ROLUM-866434 format. One line per field, with one value per residue (C-alpha): residue number from 1; x, y, z. Coordinates in steps of 0.2 Angstrom, whole numbers, plus 5000, padded with zeros to 4 digits. Layout:
N
k (NUM;...);
X (X;...);
Y (Y;...);
Z (Z;...);
// end
This chain:
360
k (1;2;3;4;5;6;7;8;9;10;11;12;13;14;15;16;17;18;19;20;21;22;23;24;25;26;27;28;29;30;31;32;33;34;35;36;37;38;39;40;41;42;43;44;45;46;47;48;49;50;51;52;53;54;55;56;57;58;59;60;61;62;63;64;65;66;67;68;69;70;71;72;73;74;75;76;77;78;79;80;81;82;83;84;85;86;87;88;89;90;91;92;93;94;95;96;97;98;99;100;101;102;103;104;105;106;107;108;109;110;111;112;113;114;115;116;117;118;119;120;121;122;123;124;125;126;127;128;129;130;131;132;133;134;135;136;137;138;139;140;141;142;143;144;145;146;147;148;149;150;151;152;153;154;155;156;157;158;159;160;161;162;163;164;165;166;167;168;169;170;171;172;173;174;175;176;177;178;179;180;181;182;183;184;185;186;187;188;189;190;191;192;193;194;195;196;197;198;199;200;201;202;203;204;205;206;207;208;209;210;211;212;213;214;215;216;217;218;219;220;221;222;223;224;225;226;227;228;229;230;231;232;233;234;235;236;237;238;239;240;241;242;243;244;245;246;247;248;249;250;251;252;253;254;255;256;257;258;259;260;261;262;263;264;265;266;267;268;269;270;271;272;273;274;275;276;277;278;279;280;281;282;283;284;285;286;287;288;289;290;291;292;293;294;295;296;297;298;299;300;301;302;303;304;305;306;307;308;309;310;311;312;313;314;315;316;317;318;319;320;321;322;323;324;325;326;327;328;329;330;331;332;333;334;335;336;337;338;339;340;341;342;343;344;345;346;347;348;349;350;351;352;353;354;355;356;357;358;359;360);
X (5243;5251;5240;5224;5229;5231;5214;5206;5215;5208;5191;5190;5196;5182;5169;5176;5174;5157;5152;5159;5149;5132;5135;5137;5121;5111;5116;5111;5095;5091;5095;5082;5069;5073;5070;5053;5049;5053;5043;5027;5027;5015;5012;5026;5022;5014;5009;5007;5024;5033;5024;5029;5048;5048;5041;5053;5068;5062;5058;5076;5084;5096;5103;5111;5101;5083;5069;5063;5080;5080;5063;5068;5083;5074;5060;5072;5081;5064;5059;5075;5074;5056;5060;5074;5059;5043;5045;5028;5019;5012;4998;4996;4986;4998;5006;5025;5030;5014;5013;5004;5020;5029;5017;5019;5038;5036;5025;5035;5052;5059;5062;5044;5039;5028;5015;5005;4987;4978;4962;4958;4945;4959;4970;4955;4952;4970;4971;4954;4959;4974;4987;4994;4997;4995;4987;4989;4976;4972;4957;4958;4968;4968;4963;4953;4944;4939;4943;4926;4930;4940;4926;4913;4924;4926;4908;4906;4924;4929;4946;4952;4962;4978;4988;4988;5001;5002;5012;5016;5012;5025;5022;5035;5034;5044;5050;5063;5066;5078;5066;5048;5053;5044;5034;5016;5006;5005;5000;4993;4980;4965;4967;4985;4978;4967;4980;4991;4978;4984;5002;4997;4986;5001;5014;5008;4990;4992;4998;4986;4981;4978;4970;4978;4974;4989;5004;5016;5006;5009;5027;5028;5019;5030;5045;5039;5033;5048;5035;5026;5029;5020;5015;5022;5031;5050;5049;5040;5053;5067;5058;5057;5073;5064;5071;5064;5059;5049;5048;5034;5021;5006;4996;4995;5012;5003;4995;4994;4986;4981;4983;4975;4985;4972;4973;4962;4966;4968;4981;4982;4984;4999;4996;4992;4979;4964;4948;4938;4919;4905;4887;4869;4857;4839;4825;4819;4822;4838;4845;4862;4864;4861;4876;4887;4880;4888;4905;4902;4895;4911;4923;4930;4937;4931;4944;4933;4914;4910;4893;4892;4878;4875;4880;4882;4875;4857;4851;4836;4839;4845;4851;4867;4881;4893;4911;4918;4936;4939;4954;4959;4958;4942;4949;4951;4937;4930;4930;4922;4908;4904;4903;4892;4880;4881;4876;4859;4856;4863;4854;4870;4888;4904;4921;4933;4948;4959;4977;4992;4991;5001;5019;5023);
Y (5007;5019;5033;5023;5017;5035;5040;5025;5031;5049;5042;5031;5046;5057;5042;5042;5061;5060;5046;5056;5071;5060;5054;5071;5077;5062;5063;5083;5077;5065;5079;5090;5076;5072;5091;5091;5076;5085;5100;5091;5078;5067;5059;5065;5055;5066;5057;5073;5080;5065;5065;5083;5078;5064;5073;5088;5075;5066;5083;5089;5073;5076;5058;5047;5038;5035;5044;5027;5024;5042;5040;5024;5030;5046;5034;5025;5040;5047;5030;5028;5046;5043;5027;5036;5046;5035;5018;5014;4997;4993;4979;4972;4958;4944;4932;4937;4937;4944;4959;4968;4967;4974;4989;4992;4993;5004;5016;5016;5010;4996;5004;5001;4985;4975;4963;4951;4947;4932;4942;4960;4961;4958;4972;4984;4978;4979;4998;5002;4995;5005;4990;4996;5013;5010;4996;4991;4982;4978;4987;4984;4976;4983;4967;4958;4972;4977;4969;4968;4964;4980;4991;4982;4986;5004;5007;5004;5006;5023;5021;5034;5032;5041;5035;5024;5013;5008;4991;4984;4965;4954;4935;4923;4903;4896;4880;4870;4860;4867;4864;4860;4842;4830;4845;4839;4853;4872;4881;4898;4911;4911;4929;4925;4910;4922;4935;4922;4911;4914;4911;4895;4889;4892;4883;4873;4867;4850;4855;4852;4870;4871;4887;4892;4907;4918;4918;4917;4901;4895;4898;4889;4874;4872;4874;4858;4850;4846;4839;4857;4874;4891;4908;4922;4937;4939;4942;4926;4916;4924;4920;4901;4899;4894;4895;4906;4896;4910;4927;4941;4928;4940;4941;4960;4968;4983;4973;4984;4982;4997;4997;5008;5014;5015;5025;5034;5049;5055;5066;5085;5094;5089;5099;5083;5073;5061;5061;5045;5044;5031;5037;5031;5037;5043;5031;5042;5043;5051;5048;5042;5058;5067;5060;5065;5083;5092;5085;5093;5109;5113;5106;5092;5077;5059;5045;5030;5027;5008;5002;4988;4980;4989;4974;4977;4994;4989;4992;4982;4969;4976;4992;4999;5011;5020;5022;5037;5044;5062;5073;5085;5086;5089;5105;5111;5124;5115;5098;5105;5114;5098;5088;5101;5100;5080;5080;5088;5076;5059;5048;5048;5053;5047;5054;5040;5051;5063;5058;5060;5053;5038;5039;5029);
Z (4924;4937;4931;4933;4950;4955;4949;4957;4973;4972;4967;4983;4993;4985;4990;5008;5009;5003;5015;5029;5024;5022;5040;5047;5038;5043;5061;5059;5052;5066;5079;5071;5071;5089;5094;5084;5095;5110;5106;5100;5114;5105;5088;5077;5062;5049;5034;5024;5029;5023;5008;5005;5008;4997;4983;4985;4985;4969;4960;4965;4959;4944;4943;4940;4954;4947;4956;4963;4972;4979;4986;4994;5001;5010;5014;5024;5032;5038;5045;5055;5062;5067;5075;5087;5095;5092;5086;5076;5078;5061;5059;5042;5034;5034;5035;5033;5014;5007;4996;5009;5020;5005;5004;5023;5021;5005;5015;5033;5028;5038;5055;5063;5072;5059;5065;5052;5056;5048;5043;5038;5053;5065;5057;5060;5078;5084;5078;5085;5101;5101;5101;5084;5078;5059;5049;5030;5020;5002;4994;4976;4962;4944;4936;4949;4957;4975;4991;4998;5016;5017;5010;5021;5037;5031;5031;5050;5058;5067;5057;5045;5029;5031;5016;5001;4994;4975;4973;4956;4957;4949;4951;4951;4949;4964;4970;4980;4963;4951;4936;4933;4929;4941;4949;4951;4960;4960;4976;4975;4981;4970;4964;4959;4950;4940;4937;4929;4920;4903;4907;4916;4902;4890;4900;4914;4908;4915;4932;4947;4954;4973;4980;4997;5009;5003;4993;5007;5013;4994;4996;5014;5007;4992;5003;5012;4996;4984;4970;4970;4965;4970;4963;4975;4977;4978;4996;5000;4989;4999;5015;5012;5001;4986;4968;4955;4940;4929;4934;4930;4925;4928;4912;4914;4916;4923;4937;4952;4969;4980;4999;5012;5027;5043;5059;5071;5061;5043;5037;5035;5017;5008;4992;4981;4990;4989;4999;5001;5006;5007;5005;5001;4989;4993;4987;4973;4954;4949;4966;4960;4949;4964;4972;4957;4954;4968;4962;4945;4953;4962;4949;4959;4950;4954;4952;4959;4960;4967;4973;4987;4996;5013;5022;5041;5040;5044;5026;5019;5005;4989;4997;4991;4997;4986;4989;4980;4979;4974;4971;4984;5003;5012;5019;5001;4997;4983;4991;5007;4997;4987;5002;5011;4995;4995;5013;5008;4993;5000;5013;5023;5020;5029;5025;5026;5026;5016;5013;5001;4984;4983;4977;4961);
// end
């Protein structure tokens, strides 16, 4: 017992020394960041630089901490250092407690000022007006497809995509009740109802399902209605003090939503990037093939190709535009050459932005 006590004392003293050294190094890092801010005298948030730092730290990790934990720790360190010099204002499609808020926190850390907005249109407007530095909106889900409003606004907005966030979506059954006995109603966003359809049919087939505007709103309503439950994420459950009656009830365990980070600028090259464009095809045979040929000619990989009605763009009925994501930065030689060739083949081409690939 005495030997174990001596060992515990030595280990705790070692932790104290490590903590002291970490604090010294964190302060040194903060001073470096502060000096960079003094030299640049402007926007010191650089999405490509932060992506490079996070990738480097994860690549250097030898454990025992998992890569995801290392990523989160350094994300928070960078967030805190940036806030010393330039507190960011981040708009997101709300309300609080939604998956979009979780995506915003994952990308920016917890130091910025976050403001929820009730519609995707409002998020675009507040950034366009300069009343927020960045915005986060959903753009597609792996099981339910595209978020059409985000795509429609990208077509006409001057904003650029400067980042993306991939968030694994875990749905929970939440309630003020301790069990489902006596529960009569289920509140949820329509998309979450679709994502959990099979689970609900197996387990709660007779429960009345009430679609609402968001999962956070579902959680709020469940908090006020003791005879109800809600489908929502963990953060909404915590926000409204709900009990978790079932976890991970989504039908697809790989269910993931992609979010876009919007600004009045895109990002510089980070070494592992993506470029998003929207274009239209000329009205002639083989026109869609013409859109893809430049990518093939220059060896540029395409990761997304989606058509949308040319809503709000002055197009005629049945006219479509095509949203395309390619691997690489617009300044990369191959991507730049492919885009130049595409401009000669398409009806119009708009570069929506180049940005670092999302972290896992």
